[in-house]
C-alpha positions in Angstrom: 19.3 -12.5 -11.5 20.8 -9.1 -11.9 19.8 -5.7 -10.7 19.6 -4.4 -14.3 16.4 -6.4 -14.8 14.8 -4.9 -11.7 15.8 -1.5 -12.9 14.0 -2.2 -16.2 10.9 -3.3 -14.3 10.8 -0.2 -12.2 11.3 2.1 -15.3 8.5 0.3 -17.1 6.2 0.6 -14.1 6.9 4.3 -14.0 6.0 4.6 -17.6 2.8 2.6 -17.5 1.8 3.8 -14.0 1.0 0.5 -12.3 2.1 -3.1 -11.7 0.3 -6.2 -10.5 1.1 -8.3 -7.4 -0.1 -11.8 -7.0 0.0 -13.6 -3.7 -1.5 -16.8 -2.3 -2.6 -17.8 1.1 -1.2 -20.9 2.8 -3.7 -23.1 1.0 -2.7 -21.7 -2.4 -5.8 -19.5 -2.9 -4.5 -16.8 -5.3 -5.2 -13.0 -4.9 -4.2 -10.2 -7.2 -3.7 -6.5 -6.4 -2.3 -3.5 -8.2 0.2 -0.9 -7.1 1.3 2.4 -8.5 4.8 2.8 -7.1 8.0 0.7 -7.3 11.6 1.6 -6.5 14.8 -0.2 -7.0 16.8 -1.1 -3.9 20.3 -2.6 -3.4 21.0 -5.9 -5.1 18.1 -8.1 -6.1 15.5 -6.1 -4.1 12.7 -3.7 -4.9 10.1 -1.8 -2.8 6.5 -1.6 -3.8 4.3 1.0 -2.1 0.5 1.1 -2.1 -2.7 1.1 0.0 -2.8 -2.7 -0.3 -6.1 -4.4 0.5 -6.1 -6.6 3.6 -6.1 -9.8 1.5 -2.7 -9.0 0.1 -1.1 -8.3 3.5 -2.8 -11.4 5.2 -1.5 -13.6 2.4 2.1 -12.3 2.7 2.1 -12.8 6.4 1.2 -16.5 5.9 3.1 -17.1 2.6 5.8 -14.5 1.6 6.1 -15.8 -2.0 4.7 -13.5 -4.7 4.8 -12.6 -8.3 5.0 -9.0 -9.7 4.0 -8.2 -13.2 4.5 -5.0 -15.1 3.3 -4.8 -18.7 2.9 -2.2 -21.4 0.0 -3.3 -23.6 0.9 -0.8 -26.4 4.3 -2.3 -27.0 3.5 -5.7 -25.6 6.6 -5.7 -23.4 6.8 -6.6 -19.8 8.4 -8.5 -17.0 7.3 -11.0 -14.3 9.4 -11.2 -11.1 9.1 -14.2 -8.9 10.3 -13.6 -5.3 9.3 -13.1 -1.7 8.4 -10.3 0.6 11.1 -9.8 3.1 9.5 -7.0 5.1 6.2 -5.2 5.3 6.6 -1.6 6.5 3.8 0.8 7.5 4.3 4.1 5.7 1.2 6.2 6.4 -2.2 6.0 8.0 -5.4 7.7 7.0 -5.9 10.9 9.0 -9.3 11.2 10.7 -10.2 7.5 10.6 -13.5 6.9 12.4 -13.5 3.5 14.0 -17.3 3.5 14.4 -17.9 4.3 10.7 -18.1 1.1 8.6 -17.3 1.4 4.9 -18.8 -1.1 2.5 -16.5 -2.5 1.2 -13.8 -1.5 3.8 -11.1 0.9 2.5 -7.5 0.2 3.4 -6.4 2.4 6.2 -2.6 1.9 6.1 -0.2 2.6 3.2 2.5 -0.1 3.2 5.8 -0.7 1.6 6.7 -4.3 0.6 10.4 -5.0 0.5 10.7 -7.8 -2.1 13.7 -10.0 -2.9 13.6 -11.1 -6.5 14.5 -14.7 -7.4 13.9 -14.8 -11.1 12.6 -12.4 -13.8 10.8 -13.6 -17.0 9.6 -11.8 -20.0 5.9 -11.1 -19.9 4.1 -10.6 -23.2 0.7 -11.3 -24.8 2.4 -12.8 -27.8 4.2 -16.2 -27.4 7.2 -16.0 -25.1 9.4 -18.2 -23.0 9.3 -18.8 -19.3 13.0 -18.9 -19.2 14.5 -16.4 -16.7 16.0 -13.3 -18.4 19.6 -12.4 -17.6 
């Protein structure tokens, strides 16, 4: 895998305004979340920042493997990265959080940054495509 593919993913996510992250717990139960921001890091890494729901973070603490998809439905172009979370950083916390006030459903209280190491990148399209890694 080369960093040019991650650069293309980040550029596409900037254009479409979101990306999807799929995780699974230790038993394989999948969970999907969306995020708005990605940035390229050195080598085969990228950072994804969002107010992730607790399920995403709990899954990554048990099982760091994940999939990230960015897709532009208008042009039917996209990428899927298979990798693993190397680090979860707390970036911000809600100001004025009231511990006694219960939200239904609960709202994430901490913005986090996932540092992700990519292993493989595939094309992601609605039309027929191959699951062969893209160089």
